[in-house]
C-alpha positions, 0 to 999 in steps of 0.5 A: 420747570415750574411747580405749581401749588395748591391749597391741598400742598399748603394744607398738607404742610401746615397740619405737617402731612406733606413729604419732605421733599415737597414741603422744602420745595413749597416753603421755597416758593412761599419765600419767593412768592407773596402772594403764595406766602399770604394765603399759606398765612390765612389758612394757618389763622383759619388752623388756629381760629378752629383749633381754638373755637373747638368746644366740648360738651359738659361732663354732665350731658356726656354722663347723662348721655352714657347712663341712658345707653346703659339703659337702652341697652338693659331694655334690649337685652 
């Protein structure tokens, strides 16, 4: 029986959320199917780019927001 793999299967594998049996079958199919292998590589690259582009606010910005929140809380009490 031929099993069909979707983007969801690929993403679950990439993010470590696939069950081991399903992940094993997927990896076996990736070894045999060049198109699936290319999709897998592309998704892994996209994940890496997203992880590298995550940004965080400056510490001073966070502190400013927290201070403003405290002032608002005092005004409500």
